[in-house]
C-alpha positions as CSV (number, residue, x, y, z in Angstrom):
1,M,-42.3,56.4,0.5
2,R,-41.3,52.7,-1.0
3,S,-41.7,52.9,-4.4
4,R,-39.9,56.8,-4.4
5,R,-36.7,55.0,-3.0
6,I,-36.5,52.2,-5.7
7,V,-37.2,54.4,-8.3
8,L,-34.6,56.3,-7.0
9,V,-32.2,53.1,-6.8
10,L,-32.8,52.0,-10.0
11,A,-32.3,55.7,-11.5
12,A,-28.9,55.1,-9.6
13,T,-27.9,52.0,-10.7
14,G,-28.6,53.0,-14.9
15,L,-26.7,56.4,-14.4
16,L,-23.6,54.2,-13.2
17,S,-24.2,51.4,-15.4
18,A,-24.2,54.2,-18.3
19,C,-21.2,55.3,-16.8
20,L,-19.2,52.1,-16.7
21,P,-17.1,51.2,-20.0
22,P,-18.6,47.7,-21.3
23,L,-16.9,44.8,-20.5
24,E,-14.5,43.3,-23.1
25,P,-14.7,39.8,-24.3
26,P,-11.0,37.8,-22.8
27,R,-8.5,37.9,-25.0
28,T,-7.8,35.3,-27.7
29,L,-3.8,33.7,-26.9
30,S,-1.3,33.8,-29.1
31,L,0.2,30.3,-30.1
32,D,3.4,31.0,-28.5
33,E,0.9,32.0,-25.3
34,Y,-0.8,28.7,-25.4
35,R,2.1,26.9,-26.1
36,M,3.5,28.3,-22.5
37,E,0.6,27.3,-20.8
38,M,1.0,23.9,-22.2
39,S,4.1,23.4,-21.1
40,G,3.0,25.0,-17.3
41,V,0.5,22.0,-17.3
42,G,3.1,19.5,-18.2
43,T,5.2,20.6,-15.3
44,V,2.7,20.7,-12.7
45,L,2.0,17.4,-13.6
46,T,4.9,15.6,-14.0
47,T,5.9,17.0,-10.7
48,A,2.8,15.3,-8.8
49,I,3.9,11.8,-10.7
50,T,7.3,12.4,-10.2
51,A,6.2,12.5,-6.3
52,L,4.1,9.4,-6.8
53,Q,6.5,7.2,-8.0
54,N,9.1,8.1,-5.7
55,A,6.4,7.3,-2.7
56,R,7.3,4.1,-1.1
57,S,4.8,3.7,1.6
58,Q,0.7,3.2,1.5
59,R,0.4,6.5,3.1
60,D,3.0,8.5,1.1
61,V,1.3,6.6,-1.7
62,A,-2.1,7.8,-0.7
63,G,-1.1,11.7,-0.2
64,A,1.0,11.6,-3.3
65,T,-2.2,10.6,-5.3
66,N,-4.3,13.5,-3.7
67,E,-2.1,16.0,-4.6
68,L,-2.1,14.1,-8.3
69,W,-5.7,14.3,-8.1
70,Q,-5.5,18.4,-7.2
71,R,-3.1,18.9,-9.9
72,L,-5.3,17.2,-12.8
73,H,-8.4,19.1,-11.5
74,D,-6.5,22.7,-11.6
75,G,-5.3,21.9,-15.3
76,E,-8.8,20.9,-16.1
77,N,-9.7,24.5,-14.7
78,R,-7.2,26.1,-15.9
79,V,-7.2,24.7,-19.5
80,R,-11.3,25.4,-20.0
81,M,-10.9,29.4,-18.8
82,L,-8.6,29.6,-22.0
83,T,-9.4,31.5,-25.1
84,V,-7.8,29.9,-27.4
85,P,-7.5,30.5,-31.3
86,D,-11.0,28.9,-33.5
87,E,-8.1,25.9,-34.8
88,L,-7.5,24.8,-31.3
89,V,-11.0,25.4,-29.5
90,E,-11.8,21.5,-30.5
91,A,-8.3,19.9,-29.5
92,N,-8.2,22.2,-25.8
93,T,-11.6,21.4,-25.2
94,A,-10.7,17.6,-25.7
95,L,-7.5,17.9,-23.5
96,A,-10.0,19.4,-20.8
97,D,-12.1,16.7,-20.9
98,A,-8.7,14.1,-21.0
99,L,-8.0,15.8,-17.8
100,A,-11.2,15.6,-15.5
101,Q,-12.0,12.0,-16.8
102,T,-8.7,11.0,-15.4
103,A,-9.3,13.0,-12.6
104,A,-12.8,11.1,-12.0
105,R,-11.0,7.7,-12.3
106,I,-8.8,8.8,-9.9
107,W,-11.1,9.9,-7.2
108,D,-13.0,7.0,-7.7
109,G,-9.7,4.4,-8.0
110,P,-9.5,0.9,-7.5
111,R,-6.9,1.2,-4.3
112,K,-8.8,-1.4,-1.8
113,N,-5.3,-3.1,-1.2
114,E,-4.7,-4.4,2.3
115,P,-4.0,-0.9,5.0
116,A,-0.3,-0.1,5.6
117,T,-0.9,-1.3,9.4
118,D,0.0,-5.2,7.8
119,A,1.2,-7.0,10.5
120,C,3.8,-8.8,7.8
121,G,5.7,-5.9,7.4
122,N,5.8,-5.6,3.7
123,E,3.9,-2.6,3.2
124,A,6.2,-2.0,0.3
125,Y,4.6,-4.3,-1.4
126,W,1.3,-3.0,-0.9
127,A,2.8,0.9,-1.8
128,A,3.8,-0.8,-4.9
129,L,0.0,-2.0,-6.0
130,D,-1.2,1.1,-5.3
131,R,1.0,3.1,-6.9
132,E,0.6,0.8,-10.4
133,D,-3.3,1.3,-9.5
134,V,-3.0,5.0,-10.0
135,N,-0.3,4.5,-13.0
136,A,-2.8,2.3,-14.7
137,V,-5.3,5.1,-14.7
138,L,-2.2,8.0,-15.9
139,R,-1.6,5.9,-18.8
140,P,-4.3,6.4,-21.1
141,L,-3.8,10.4,-20.9
142,E,-0.3,9.8,-22.2
143,P,-1.4,9.3,-26.3
144,Q,-4.1,12.5,-25.7
145,L,-1.5,14.3,-24.3
146,K,1.3,13.6,-27.0
147,A,-1.8,14.8,-29.9
148,M,-1.3,18.2,-28.3
149,G,2.6,17.9,-28.8
150,D,2.2,16.7,-32.2
151,R,0.5,19.9,-33.1
152,G,3.4,21.7,-31.6
153,F,2.4,22.3,-28.0
154,P,3.9,19.8,-25.5
155,V,2.4,18.7,-22.4
156,T,4.9,16.4,-21.7
157,I,4.0,13.8,-18.8
158,T,6.2,10.0,-18.2
159,V,4.1,7.1,-16.7
160,P,6.4,3.9,-15.7
161,P,5.6,1.5,-17.8
162,P,3.4,-1.4,-16.2
163,A,5.5,-3.1,-13.3
164,P,5.7,-7.1,-13.9
165,P,3.5,-8.9,-11.8
166,P,4.0,-9.6,-8.0
167,A,5.3,-13.0,-6.4
168,P,2.7,-15.7,-6.6
169,L,1.0,-14.9,-2.9
170,D,0.8,-19.0,-2.2
171,R,4.8,-19.8,-1.6
172,R,4.8,-22.5,1.4
173,N,7.2,-24.5,2.3
174,D,7.3,-28.1,2.9
175,N,5.1,-29.6,6.3
176,G,7.9,-30.3,8.8
177,H,10.8,-28.5,7.5
178,V,13.0,-27.4,10.0
179,L,14.5,-23.8,9.0
180,V,16.9,-23.6,11.9
181,R,18.5,-26.3,14.0
182,S,20.9,-25.1,17.0
183,G,22.2,-25.7,20.4
184,A,22.4,-28.9,22.2
185,K,20.4,-32.1,21.5
186,G,18.3,-34.5,23.3
187,P,15.5,-37.0,23.5
188,G,12.9,-34.6,24.4
189,T,9.8,-34.7,21.4
190,L,8.0,-31.9,20.5
191,T,4.5,-32.2,18.1
192,I,2.5,-29.9,16.6
193,T,-1.3,-29.8,15.2
194,N,-2.0,-26.7,13.3
195,N,-5.6,-26.6,13.3
196,Q,-5.8,-22.7,11.8
197,E,-6.4,-21.5,8.6
198,F,-3.1,-20.6,7.8
199,D,0.0,-22.1,7.6
200,A,2.4,-21.8,10.9
201,V,6.4,-21.7,11.8
202,V,6.9,-22.9,15.5
203,S,9.9,-21.4,17.2
204,V,11.2,-23.1,20.5
205,V,13.5,-20.6,21.9
206,D,15.4,-21.8,25.6
207,M,14.8,-19.4,28.4
208,Q,17.9,-17.4,27.8
209,G,17.2,-16.4,24.0
210,N,14.6,-14.4,22.3
211,E,12.2,-15.5,19.3
212,S,14.7,-14.3,16.8
213,R,17.4,-16.6,17.9
214,P,15.3,-20.0,18.0
215,Q,16.4,-23.3,19.0
216,V,14.6,-25.1,16.3
217,M,12.3,-23.4,13.8
218,M,9.9,-25.5,11.9
219,Y,7.2,-25.2,9.3
220,V,3.7,-26.5,9.8
221,Q,1.3,-26.3,7.0
222,A,-2.6,-25.7,7.9
223,G,-4.3,-28.9,8.9
224,R,-1.7,-31.3,9.1
225,Q,0.9,-32.2,12.0
226,A,4.6,-32.3,12.5
227,T,7.2,-33.5,14.7
228,I,10.6,-31.7,16.4
229,T,13.0,-34.0,18.0
230,G,16.4,-33.8,20.2
231,F,15.6,-31.3,23.3
232,P,17.2,-32.0,25.7
233,G,16.0,-32.6,29.2
234,I,15.3,-30.4,32.4
235,T,18.9,-30.7,34.7
236,G,17.8,-29.4,37.6
237,I,19.6,-26.6,37.6
238,P,17.2,-23.5,37.3
239,G,17.1,-21.6,34.0
240,A,19.0,-24.4,32.3
241,E,18.3,-26.3,29.2
242,G,14.7,-28.1,29.4
243,L,12.7,-25.4,29.8
244,Y,11.9,-23.8,26.6
245,L,8.8,-20.8,25.3
246,V,7.1,-21.5,22.0
247,Y,6.4,-19.1,20.0
248,F,4.7,-19.6,16.3
249,K,3.8,-17.0,13.5
250,S,1.1,-17.7,11.0
251,G,0.4,-16.4,7.7
252,R,0.3,-16.8,3.8
253,D,2.6,-16.7,1.3
254,W,6.1,-18.1,3.2
255,D,8.6,-15.7,2.4
256,E,12.0,-17.8,2.7
257,S,14.6,-15.0,2.5
258,R,12.5,-13.0,5.1
259,R,11.5,-15.7,7.1
260,G,8.5,-14.6,7.4
261,F,4.7,-14.6,5.5
262,T,3.8,-11.1,3.8
263,L,-0.2,-12.0,3.7
264,S,-2.6,-12.4,7.3
265,C,0.5,-12.8,9.4
266,S,-0.2,-12.6,13.3
267,F,2.2,-13.5,16.1
268,M,1.5,-15.7,19.1
269,L,3.3,-17.1,22.5
270,F,2.4,-19.9,24.0
271,S,1.8,-18.5,27.8
272,Q,3.8,-21.3,29.8
273,P,7.1,-22.7,29.2
274,T,6.9,-25.7,27.9
275,A,9.6,-28.3,29.7
276,F,11.0,-31.6,28.8
277,T,12.7,-34.3,31.2
278,V,15.1,-36.4,30.4
279,T,12.6,-38.9,28.0
280,S,9.3,-36.6,27.8
281,S,6.9,-36.0,24.9
282,Q,5.2,-32.7,24.6
283,A,2.4,-31.8,22.5
284,V,1.0,-28.3,21.7
285,V,-2.0,-27.6,19.1
286,L,-1.8,-23.9,17.4
287,N,-5.5,-22.5,16.7
288,G,-5.2,-18.6,17.5
289,T,-6.4,-17.5,21.0
290,S,-7.9,-21.3,21.4
291,S,-4.7,-22.7,21.4
292,S,-3.6,-25.6,23.7
293,P,-1.9,-24.7,26.2
294,A,-3.3,-21.4,26.0
295,A,-1.2,-18.5,24.0
296,T,-1.8,-14.9,23.7
297,D,-0.8,-12.5,20.7
298,I,2.8,-10.7,21.0
299,P,4.0,-8.0,18.4
300,A,5.9,-9.1,15.0
301,Y,8.8,-10.8,15.1
């Protein structure tokens, strides 16, 4: 019974296939149709590339890069599916290969820059580096697409020229350089020893102020010592001059215009206020969480 069913199924399949018309080969595109296809590929890629250039955060650059990779991948598949005149087969295959290679290079790209959570608040710098990484991958594609345009089938994209090299990431100020000085003066001195790997900027703030408006701000290079002079002593009035909070921020590449570091930033506050008597001298040691006296991490300022 089973063999009989198989025979019947095969017979029915044969009858069905005999009734179906033969499959027609894909229609070859005309030159005008192929030109429109190429224009469409160029438009889609241009939209994705423009979104990449407009991205200003690392997160947005990553999203635009993923979208660009998808459009390159889709474009390759679309181009490979086209049936083109014989004289365009080689060029069309080369175009599909170029799109595939560019997509693969973006997928395996070198974007290993510092994360967007960088405490220095310099995300735009890292986003620009990420964007340039992708642009560098795209640039070799431009002449390959131009070759199609020279044949009358424009696939136009525009990638910005290489960005100028970023500013050197080793800017420093002089050890002991006073960046800010305000308020009353007195005989008190504060000696700072920086035992950290990176330079630091120390801010001394009175109890009524805040870290962004210090009475004194001084730069202390890594492995160096510096002294701030001229602090008024305690007057005996609670909360008056003589009692200070000491903040310090550390990092690499000092940006004078921002009064901040651009790399490897940390921000700390000594846990106890520093008190100056009429003639006292105080000393602190910067060494991260092992600082003396004890210091704790605080939000960026």
